[in-house]
N, C-alpha and C positions, 0 to 999 in steps of 0.2 A: 626740570624734567630730566630723567636718566635717558642717556643714549645707548641704543643697542644696535650691534651690527651683526648680521647673519651672513655667512659666506658659504657658498656651495658652488660646484661647477655645473650643477644642473638647475636651470631656471625653474623648472616644474616643481622641484622640491622647495625652492624658495617661495614660489606662488602658494604652495600648501602651507607653509608657516605663516605667511602673511594672511591668509584666510583664516587660519586657526587663532591667530592672535589679533583679528580685527577689532574686537571689543577693547582692547588695550591701547589703542593708538592715541587716546587723549592723555594717558599718563606716561607712555614711554615714546620717546622719538625713535622709530625703528627704520633702519636702512637695510637694504638687501643687495649684497655685491655677489655678481656672477664670477666667481674665480678670485684667486689671491691678489692679482695685480690690481683688480678693481677695488678690492678690499682696502689694500695700501693707499691707494688714491683717495678713497673715502675718508680714511684716517686723517689725510693732509688737511682736511678742512676742520679738524677739531677732534681731539681724542675722545673715544667712546668709553662709557662706564663699563660695559661688557660686550666682548666679541664671541660668537658662537660659530665655530668653524667644522666644515667637514674635515675627515682626516685625509682620504685619498682623492687627490686631485692631480691631474695630468701635468700642468704647468709647474706647481709648486705644491708639495703637501702640506697638510694642516699643522704638522709639527714645525716645519720650517716657517710658516706664516706666522704661528703664534710666538716663535722664538724672535722673529723680526718685531713683532708687536711688544713683546716683553722689553726688548732692548730699547725701542723708541717710545714706549708708553707703558712704562712699568705699573702705573697705578691701575690699568686696565684688567678687569677680572677676565680670565681666558678660559673658555669652555669647548671641549671636543664633542661634536654630535656625529658619531660614525656608526656605520653598519658592519664594522669589521671588529673582531674581538680576539685577534691573536695576542698571545702574552708579550711577543716581542715588541708589538706595536704599542701595547699599554705601557711598557716600561720606557720606551722612547718618548711617548707623550707625556709621562710623568714629569719630565723635566721642564716642560714648558707650558702645560695646561694645568688649571686648578681643579676643574672638575671634568667628569666624562658622562656622557649621555648616549644612549644607543638608539639607532634607527630601527623601526619607526618609533617616534617619542610623542606621547599624547599631549593634549593641551594642558591638562592638569600638572603633569609632571614639568612641562618645559616652564609653564607660568610660574610654578612653585620655586623652580631652581632660580630663575631671574628675580623674583621677588625676594627670596633669601639672600641672594648675592648682593642686591642692591641695599637691603637692610643692613647687611653687615658693613658696607662701606661707610655708613653713618655712625658706626662704632668709634672710628677714629676721627677726630675732628681735625687733625693736621693733614694737610696733602702731602706734606713731606713724609710723615710716616706711612701713609697709603702707598706711596710711591716705592719707598724701601721695602716694605713687607711684600709687595706685589711683585718684586724681583725674585723672591726667595723661593727655591724649588727644593731646598733641604735644610735640615737642622743638623747641628753637629753633635756627634755621638762621642762617648768617652772612648779612648783609644783601647783600654782594656776590654771593653764589651766588644768592639769591633774585632779586635784580635781573636777573642773567644768566638764570636760568631762565624768568622771566616775559617776557624780551625774546625769547627763543629759541622758546618755545612760541607766541607770538603772531606769529612770522615765517613766512609761507606757504611760504618756501623752506628752511626748516630741516628737518633729518632727525631720526628717533627715535635715531639713534646720537649725534648732538650733545647732545640731551637727556639721554641716558644718561650721557655723559662728565660733565655738569654735575652730575647727581644723585649720581653716584659720588664727587665731591669733597666731598660734604656727608653726614656720618653721620646727621645728623637726618632728611634727605630719603630716604636710603638705607633706614632703618629703617621709614619710613612705607610706602614703595612695596613693601617686602617683606612688610609686614603685609598690605597690601590684595592683593598677588598670591597670598599664601597663604591667603587666606580662600576659604570654599566658595562665595562669591558668583559667582566666575568659573569654578568647575567643573574646575580643573586637576587632573588625576589624580596629580600628584607634587609633592613639595615643591620650593619655588623657593629656591635658596641663592646665586644670582648676581644682583647689582643689574641688570647689563645685560639678563639674560633677564627679570628682573621688568618692567623699563621696556618692553622690546619686546612682552611678552606683554600688558601693560595697553594699550599704545598711545598715540598722541599724543592722541586727544580725552580719554582718561580722566586723563592726566597734566595736560592743560590745565584740566580741571574742578577737579582738586586745587589747582593753583595759584590758581584764581579763588576757591575756597572758602577764603578767608583764615584761617579757624579751624584748617585743617589743617596748613598750613605758616606757621609764625609766624617773625618775624624776632628775632634775638638782640640784645638791647639789655642790654650788660653793666652789672652793678652796679659803680660806680666803686671800691668797697672789696674787689671780688672779684679776687684776683691771677691768676685763670685766663686763659691766653692762648688763645682758641678757635682762632686761626689755627695756633699751634704744635701745639694738640691734634690738629687735622685733618691736619696734615703728618706727625706722629708715627703717626697711624693709617695713612696711605697707605704710609709707609716700613715699618711692620710688615707690611701686606698684601704690598708688593712682595717682601719677604724670604720671608714664608711661601710665596709662589708659586714660589719656587726650591727649597723644601726637598723631600726625596724622599717625597713622598706619593702615594697613588693618586689618580685623577681626582676622585671623589667626596670624599675627605678633603681634597684641595686646595681644592675649591670651598667646602666648610664653612668651612675654616681662613681663607680669604681673605675670606669675609664677617664671620666672627667678628672678625678682625683690624680691618676697617674699623669695626667697632662696639664693640670691647672697651672703649673709654673713654665711652661713652654715659652712663654713671652720673654722670661729672664734669659733663656738660651738664646733667643733671637737677639736680645740687646747684647749679650756678651760677645757674639760672634759678629753683628753687623754694627752695633753702635757702642762699643766698649767705653768710649770717653764719656758718653752720656751716662751710661750705667755707673761708672765710677763717680760722677759727679752726683748722681742720685744717692749713693752710698754715703758720699761725703755730706750732702745737705741733711740726710736723715739722722746722721750722727751729730751734726751741730744743731739741729733744731729738737732732737729727741723725739722724732716722729718715726712713723712707719715708712718702709722703703717705697710702698705704692703711692704714698702720699707725696713723697719727694718726686717720684716719677711724674705724677699728674702735674706738679708745678713746673717742672722742668719740660715736659714733652706734651702735656695736654692730655695725655692718657697714660695708664699704667701698664705694666706686664700683663695684667689680667685681660684688657681689652686688645692688646697687641696679639697675644697668643690666640685668643678667640677669633679674632679676624682672619689670622693665618689658617687655623684649623677649620674655620668655616668656608673659607675659600676652597680648601683641600676636600672639602665634602664629609668631614667628620659629622655625624649625626647632630642635628641642630639642638637638642636638649642637652646634650653634653657640652656643646659649645656655649649656649646660655649659662650653664653652670660654671664653666670657667671664666666667661666675661664678667660675673657678678660674685665671684668667690670672696672678694673683699667687701663689697657692698650689695649683699642680697637683697635688702629692702627696696632697691630700685625697681623690683619687679614683683608682680603679685604672686602668692604662694597658696597652695591648698595644703595645709598642714606640713609635715616633713617630707616634702617632694625631693627630687634627685639634687635640685640646685641648693636648697636649704640644707640638705644633708652634707653636701660638699663643704660648705661654710662651717657647719658644726664640726665635721672631722678635721678641717684645717686649724680651727681654734683649739681643738683637743690635742692635736699633734704638736702644737706649740706650748704645751703645759710644761712649765719649767719644773725641775727637780725639787721636791720638797713642798710643792702645791702651796705657795705663799698666799696669804690671804688677799693680796692685791690682785690675783688672778682669778677669773678672767678680768682683764682690765674693764673700765667702766664702759667704753664705747661698744665693746663686744658684748657686755651684759645687756645694754640697752637694745642692741640688735637681736640677741637671742630672745629679749622680751617681745620685741616687735614682731618676730617670726612666730612667737607663741610656744616656743619650745624651751623657754626657761625653767618651767616646773619639771621637766624631764632631764634637765642638764646633769644632774648627779647620777642619774641611771645611765646616762650616755657615757660619762666618765668611767664608770666601772666596765662598760662594754669595751671603751677604749683600752684599758688596763688589761682586759683579757686578750684583746687583738694583739697587743704589744708583747705580752707574755708567750702568746703562741708563736710569734715571729722570733723569739729568741732561741 
C-alpha cells in the first residue's frame, strides 16, 4: 500500500483533504501532519511514497521542508500544494518539488496526480534507481546552448522567438520549461505540450530568471570515460521530432509526439551525468554482445534509459501521454494502441531516424519489423520512409 503524507499549517485544510479522499483510505495509507516539524517526525516512522506540502508555513516553508525530505528520503515524490503563484516562488520550488498544484484543488485533480505519481514509481523496479532519479532537480545542458541562451536573454533586442529556438535545441532546457509551464503556479487551464508555447507563455523575464538561477540550468561536463556524444544525441532527438511531425497524426497527437521525440532520450542524459560508470558499462556490454544499448541497460540496471527518463519527466509533470510514449519508445507493444497514436508514432520515427545510409536490405532489423507488424503499421512503412526523407531534406 502506498504511503501518502499531507502537510499544512492549517488543520482545517488537512481535514478537508481527509474528507475529500475518504473513499481512498483502503488503497492508500494517508497521514496528515500539522506543520513541517510534525511531517519530519512522521517520516521517521518510515519513508512515504508521496509528500504533498503547503508552500507558506510560519515555522518552515514548504521549499525548505521538501529540501530536507529530498536529502533524507530521495525516492519520495515531492508535490507542492499552494495558494500562491509568484514566479519567484515557483522558481525556488522548482529545485525541490516534482509537481505543483494550486489551492483550492478538487478531488479529481488531486486523486489523479497521486495515482499517476504512484504508477510512475512502478516503472523502475530498482529502489536504488528510484532514489537516484528522485534526487534530480535538473538535467545537464550543452555548454554552447547555455552560453547562447544566456547571451540572448540579456540582449534587449532579442525576441521570445529567438529564445524559444535555442531552448528547443536542448532537451534538458526543454524539459525544464515544460515542467514549469505545466505547473499550477501559472494557472494555465490546459496541458502545455509544445516547447515554443511553453516559452511564449512563461515570457522573457521568467526565462531570464531561470538562466540566472544557475541551479536550474546546469552545463554538461562530460566524464572522459563516458562514450555518450551529447551533440549526436540532440541531433537524433531533432531528427526524430522532424520525422514524427510528418506522420499522419491529428493535431493533438502530433504535438504530443513531437515533444516526446525531443525528450525520448533524456534518460541517457541522466545516466551520463549521474551514473557515468554504469552507462559506460552498458556501452561496453552492448558492443560485446552485439545488442542494443537499451537491452544492455536493462541487464545491468533492471531498466533502460527509456523508463528512467519517463520516470523523471513524469515526476516533473510532463503530460502523461508524452511520458508514456517516452517510456515505451523501444518496446511499444507493451501497451495497447489504437492505430498510429502518438506513442506508436514516436517508435516509428525513432526507427526511421536510425536508417543507415544506403538503406541496406537488413534494415529495419527483424525485431523492429516484427514490432511494426504487431503495431499494424508495417504496410505503411514505405510511405513513412518517404515522409521521413522529406522531413530530413527540409531540415538541411
